C-alpha angles and dihedrals in degrees: 000000000000092000091051090052092050090048091051092046091048089055091053089050090049089054088051093048094047092046091052095043096048099031088242106162094185090055091049090051089053088060103041128067107237094248096046119140125213116207133173147093134277112203090336095312117121116247124192124159141159117235091260092052091047095050090048089055091049092047092052098049134072108261125235088247091053088050089053091239117162115252105248103153115133146173112242095185147336128212120190124198111176108295093350133076142175124210128192113214139186111213113177110179145130092020093307133110103215123187114191143188112202124190118213132190131192107235119182090345096310131101118234134178104244099173139017121199116182149158136196112238099193091125100043 
């Protein structure tokens, strides 16, 4: 059972990674619960966006794929507790070295990213 949950969560994270990398808004929306919040800092500056604000930002920028960047996003770990999970991710892209914690919940039998907490580690 646990391995099936990790497999399902990994697929949601893959949708997130591919959405980010290719600038694919539909793929991002497959990964995130509609009311998800994204919170973090970029070079010390506070960042907080709703999913709609985040997808607008992604839509309006050049994607890592369009910039011919190598795909180096990875999952560092996944912990599952019942219908909740946390994943630690490494998301280097667009000149940044993001480290993320994402929270996922199983809603109506399907895993969703409900929160993203991140920082850019360019200086450390």
